[in-house]
N, C-alpha and C positions, 0 to 999 in steps of 0.2 A: 734669393731663390724663391720662386712663387710655387705655391702648393694648390692642388685642386681638391675641393671638398664638395661632396654631393650631400644635399640635405633632403631627407625624406620625412616629412612631418607625420604622415599616416592618418590615423583615425582618432576618434574620441577626443581626449585631452591633448593628443599629439600636437596639433597646430598651436594650441595655447602655450604649452611649455616650450615648444621649439621657437616661438616668437621671442621668448626671453633669452634663450641661448643665442639667437641671432643678434639681439641687441648687445650682448656682451661681446660677441665676435666682432661686430662693427666697431665697438670701442677699442678692441685690441688692434684692429686695422688702422683706426684713426690716430690713436695715441701711442701705440707701442711699435708701430712699423711692421706689423704682421702682414705678409704678402700672400694673399690667397685668392683663388678664383672660385666663386661659389656657383653651383648649379642646383636646380631643384628637380624633383621627380615625384611620380605617383607610385604608391605601393598599398597593398591591403584592400580594405573596403573602398577607399577612394578610387583606387585604380580599377577595381572590379566594376564600379558604377560607370566610370569614364571609358573603359576599354574592353570590358568583358572578361578580364582576368586579373588576379591579385598581384602579378609581377610581370608587367609588360616587358617585352624584349628591349625596348628603349631604356627602361630603368636599369635593367641588368647590365646593359652595355655601358651606361654612364657609371654605374658602380664599379665595373671592372677597370674603367679608365681613370678613376679617381684615386687619389692618394689615401683618402679616408671617406667614410660615409657616416653622417650623424643622423640617427634614426629616432623617431619620436615614440609612437605606440601604434598598435594595430588591433583591428577587430571591433565588434559591437553587435548587439542583439539583432539589428536589422538585417544582418547577413547570416544568421544562424540557420536559415532554411536553404541556403545555397548548397549546391552539390559539394560533397566533401573536398573534391580536388580544386574547387574554386573558393573555398573559405579564405578569408583574409590571412589567417595564420599560415596558410600554405605559401603565401608570398614571402613571409619572413624566413621560413625554412628554405625556400628556394633561393633567397638572397644569400643566406649563409652558405649553402652548398655551392652556389654559383660563384661566389667570391673565394671559396676555399678557406674560409676563416675557421680553422679547426680548434683554436685555443681561446677559450673564453676566460678572461680575468675579471673576477668580481672582488674588489677590495671591500672589506667590511671594517669600517673605522667609525669611531664615535667622536663627534666634536664635544669638547668639554662642556659647551653651553647646552648640549642636548642629553646629558647623562640622565637627567630627571625624566626625560621623555621615553626612555627605554622601559620595556615591560619588566625588566629585571632590576634587582637592587643595584644602586650606584657602585658598591664595592665589587660587584661581579663584572660590570661592563666598563668601568672607568679605565681609560688607557687602552681599550680594545683595539687591536690591529691584526686582522686576519686577511689572508689572500686565498680565495677559493679559485682553483684552476679547474675548469670544466671542459671536458672533451665535447665538441659542439657539432660535428658533422657526421657522427656515426651513431651506433647504438640503436635503441628501439624506436627512436623518432624517424630514422631513415631506413631501417632494415626491411628487406623484402623476403617473402611475400607479406603483404598486409591487405586485409580486406574485411568488409562487413557483409556477410552473406547468410544463406540458409543451407542447412544440411538436407540430406535426403529425406529426413523425417519432417521437414518443414520448420524446424526450430532455428531461430536466428543465432548466429555466433560471430564473434570477431576474432581476427588473427593479427597479431603484431609479432615481429621477429626481432629479437635482440641478438645483434651480431657485431663482433669486433675482430679485426685481424691484428697480428702482433705489430705491424708497422704503425697502425693507427694509435695503438697504445704506447708504443715506444716514443713517438714524436711528442705526444702530450706529456708523457713522463719527463722527457728532457726539458720541456718548457717549465714544468713545475720544479724540477731539481735546480735549474738555473735561477729561477726566481727565489727559491729558498736559499741558495748560495749567497745571493745578494741581500738577504734579510737576516733572519735569526738562525739559519742553517738547520731548520727542522722541517721535515715533510711528513705529513700524514696521508697515506693513500687509503681511500675509502672504497670498499667493495662489499660484495655478498658472496665471498668465495666458499662459504660453507654450504651454499645452495645452488649457485649458478656457475655453469661451466665457463661462461664468458668472464666472470669475475675471477675464476681460478686462473685463466690465462692472463687476465689483467695483473694479478698479483705476481705471477711468474715473471712477466716482462718487466714490471716495475722493479722487482728484485734484481734482475739482470742489469737494468739501466743504472741502478744504484752504484754499480762498480765504477761507472764513469764519474761519479760525484762523491768521492770518499769523505769529503769534508761535511757532507750533509747527513744528519741523523734521520733515518727512515723508520717509521712505524706504520702498522696496518690497523685498520679499525673497520668493523662491520658497520654498514650504513645505519642500522637501527641504533646502535650504540653511539655512533657519531652524532646523530640527531639529538639524543639525550644529553651527550656531553656538551654540545653547543649551548644548550640551555642551562645545564648544571654548572659548567666551568669553562666558558668559552676562551678565556685567556691562555689555556693550555696549548692552543693551536697557533702555529705560525703560518704555514702554507698547507692547504689541503688540496689533493688532486683526486678527481673522481670522474665517472662516466657521465654521459649526457643527461639521463633522467635523474640520477642521484644528485648531480650538480644543480639541476634545475630546482629540485625540492630543497636541498640544504641551503642554497644561497638565498632563497626566499625566506626560509626559516630564520637565517642569520640576519636578514634585513631588520627584523624587529628588535635585534639587539642594539641597533644604532638609533632607535627611536621611531623610525618610519621607513616603509618601503620607498617612500618618496625622496629618500636621501641617498640612495645607493646607485652609483653608475656602474657601467661595465664596458669592457673592451674585448672585442673578438678579433684575433689576429691571424693572418696567414704566415707562411714561412718567410715572407719578405717584410713582415710587420706592417703591411697594409691592413687597415682595420675597419670594422663596423662597430660603431659606438652607440650605446643606447642606455637609458635608465632601465632598471630591471622591473619596474612596475608595468602594469598593463594600461589599457586605453581608458579605464574608469568611466564607462558611459554614463554612470549615475550622476557624475558631477561635470560631465563635458558641457562646455559652453557657459558655465557659471562663473568662471574666473577665480576659482578657489584652489585649483590644483597646485601642488608644490613643484616648482620648476628646477629645484636645486640639483636633483639627480641628473637632469639633462645638462645643466650648466657644468656639473662635475664630470659628466661624460665628455663634454667638449674639452675639459682640461686633460683628460686621459688621451684624447685624440691628439692634442697639441704635443703631449709628452711622447707617446709611443709611436705614432705614425709620422708626425711632422718634425720631430726632434726640436720643437720649440719649448725648451725647458723653462725659460724665463717667463714666457707668457702663461704657461701652465701654472707656475707657482703664483704669479700675480692673480690669476683667476681663482685659484683655491683660497688665497688669502682674502680675496674680495667676498667670497661666500662666508668665510668665518667672520669678516667684519660686519656683514649684514646680521648674522646671528648675535654677535656681540652687542648690537644695538637693541637687542630684545625683540626683533621682528620674527614672527613665526606665521607660517600658513596653518590652516586648521588642523592638519594631521600631526603637527608637532607643537601645537599651542598648549600652554600651561599657565596657571595663575601667575600673574606678575609680568607676563610678556604681552606683546601687542600683536593681535591677530590681523594679518594682512592678506590680500589676494595675490594672485599669480603675478599680475603686472607690477604691483608695488614691490614684491620681493625681487623681481628682475630689475626694477629701477634701482633698488638699494645696492645690488651687486654692481651695476653699471656706475653708480655714484662712487662706490668704493674704488673701482678701477680708475675713475677720473681723478680721484684724490691721490692715488698711488702714482699716476702719470705726472701729476703736478708737483709731487714731493721732490 
């Protein structure tokens, strides 16, 4: 069976890190019999420059017809003066909404070789394995009305609307409960129910949904405490579920537990497990074009794509093992480099992953 993948490199370091993921994908096709049809499209600032908008209709159509989308990064300072509705970031939000990928899965794991790269003590993060489930197509990022305007007195003000309905909450809760059932059977729902009505509804619906999953232990935590606990004692968590904005913040915070934001992949799924896959880092315009960006989060996003949307479990495992093999050789990009390891560039790290795949195919 052949699968269709759409590749959207985007902006900044996006093309550089995507090139390494494509090298690994080519090796899987050549040596492991993976059957995929690959298409490319424009999104973000690159699309804005070429077509006048951050998400061309042709790109969205390709995304909707693909089994999965592999996405690089988006944005840069050269587009900061564009009208708000044309900013590159609006392209990514439109892609998520247009594909209906409401469930964002962000695994936070640490390779044994990178324990010393974490900002926390080794005993705090060693063996870390958390899954953050983030609602992705609702909440304050999409709520209406939203505007930047002036009042009758001439003073500027901004408006954003935080809105959720119970169906949106229930479907993401079910994803999180199902994930927890297949892991450690513990789910922490994160909200701000002591202040926000949307969070009060969130908590009510999560509690109701828990009745469908009696084998999963549910606890609730306010978002400020959850942020503190992620730094204080992160291994207390198994699966966390939260809304769009809280999930955005907590998952970026959790990335530093693993040693670098350049190590964490993500998967965003619709109800049929068609997905949008991307590293959680940004476009890093300060290092774009220098060949020093860490491509491993993108490579690991490809592994998630193979597992969740294509059902290619064997290829996913081999790719993850190839990443670990590169780290076991002592190779590190600048963001995870430490004394006693070898600092390499983007291309060299990608080459090491490909070489490990080649050795695995020959074994």
